[in-house]
C-alpha positions in Angstrom: 3.6 8.2 5.0 7.5 7.9 5.2 7.3 6.4 8.7 4.6 4.1 7.6 6.7 2.8 4.8 9.6 2.5 7.3 7.6 0.0 9.4 6.6 -1.7 6.0 10.3 -2.2 5.3 10.8 -3.8 8.7 7.7 -6.1 8.2 9.3 -7.0 4.9 12.6 -7.8 6.5 10.8 -10.1 8.9 9.0 -11.7 6.1 12.2 -12.4 4.2 13.3 -14.1 7.3 10.3 -16.1 7.3 10.7 -17.1 3.7 14.3 -18.3 4.3 13.1 -20.4 7.2 10.2 -21.9 5.2 12.8 -22.8 2.3 15.0 -24.5 5.0 18.0 -21.8 4.7 17.3 -20.7 8.3 16.0 -22.1 11.5 12.1 -21.9 12.0 11.3 -19.8 15.0 7.6 -18.9 15.8 8.6 -15.3 16.9 9.4 -14.5 13.3 5.8 -14.9 12.3 4.5 -13.0 15.3 7.0 -10.2 14.6 6.0 -10.1 10.9 2.2 -9.9 11.8 2.9 -7.3 14.6 4.7 -5.0 12.3 2.7 -5.5 8.9 -0.8 -5.2 10.2 -0.6 -1.7 11.6 1.8 -0.6 8.7 -0.7 -1.5 6.1 -3.5 0.0 8.0 -1.5 3.3 8.3 -0.6 3.3 4.6 -4.3 2.7 3.6 -5.3 5.4 6.0 -2.7 7.6 4.5 -3.9 7.0 1.0 -7.5 7.9 1.9 -6.4 11.0 3.4 -4.2 12.1 0.6 -6.9 13.0 -1.9 -9.0 14.5 0.7 -6.3 16.9 2.0 -5.3 17.7 -1.8 -8.7 18.7 -2.6 -9.5 20.6 0.7 -6.1 22.5 1.1 -5.0 22.9 -2.4 -8.3 22.6 -4.5 -6.8 20.0 -6.9 -8.3 17.1 -8.5 -8.1 13.9 -6.5 -5.6 11.5 -7.9 -4.9 13.9 -10.7 -1.2 13.8 -10.5 1.4 11.1 -11.0 1.8 10.9 -7.2 -1.9 10.0 -6.9 -1.7 7.5 -9.8 1.1 5.7 -8.3 -0.4 5.9 -4.9 -3.6 4.3 -6.2 -1.5 1.4 -7.4 0.4 1.3 -4.2 -2.9 1.1 -2.2 -4.3 -1.7 -4.4 -1.0 -3.7 -4.0 -1.0 -3.3 -0.1 -4.7 -4.3 0.0 -4.1 -7.4 -2.1 -0.8 -8.3 0.1 -3.1 -7.8 3.1 -5.9 -10.0 1.8 -3.3 -12.7 0.7 -1.6 -12.4 4.1 -4.8 -12.9 6.0 -5.6 -16.0 4.1 -2.2 -17.2 4.7 -2.6 -16.5 8.5 -5.8 -18.4 8.6 -4.5 -21.4 6.6 -6.8 -20.8 3.6 -4.0 -20.2 1.2 -0.3 -21.1 0.4 0.1 -18.2 -1.9 3.4 -17.1 -0.1 5.1 -16.0 -3.4 2.2 -13.9 -4.4 2.0 -12.3 -1.0 5.7 -11.5 -1.1 5.5 -10.1 -4.6 2.6 -7.9 -3.8 4.4 -6.6 -0.6 7.5 -6.1 -2.2 6.0 -4.2 -5.2 3.9 -2.1 -3.0 6.9 -1.1 -1.0 9.1 -0.1 -4.0 6.3 1.8 -5.6 5.4 3.4 -2.3 9.1 4.8 -2.2 8.4 6.1 -5.7 5.2 7.8 -4.8 6.9 9.4 -1.8 9.6 10.8 -4.0 6.8 11.9 -6.5 5.0 13.6 -3.8 7.9 15.8 -2.8 7.1 18.2 -5.8 3.5 18.6 -4.4 4.8 20.0 -1.0 4.1 23.7 -0.4 
């Protein structure tokens, strides 16, 4: 999961470059959008796959209650934010939306809370 969050951070960085270009503070280059999409799509898929596998492994390996920890609760919120960012991003990609700020807010909040979930998960390690 930490490596997935690292790729998400790279996607966020490229997204911020896109934002600067959209606001006229930097030159518009088509490769910025391609790079953002190339990084963000697999990163979000990996994060959501990790979220799906987390409760399964917690129950199977430890016999715990799924999502019964602070780590699990934050992880659920993070998964929802990443899913929302992905849906908004897809709508932006296809031209069905102009909600750039909402997409950025969901993605940024998801990354920050994902880091919190990662730290909260350290106490669960064997």
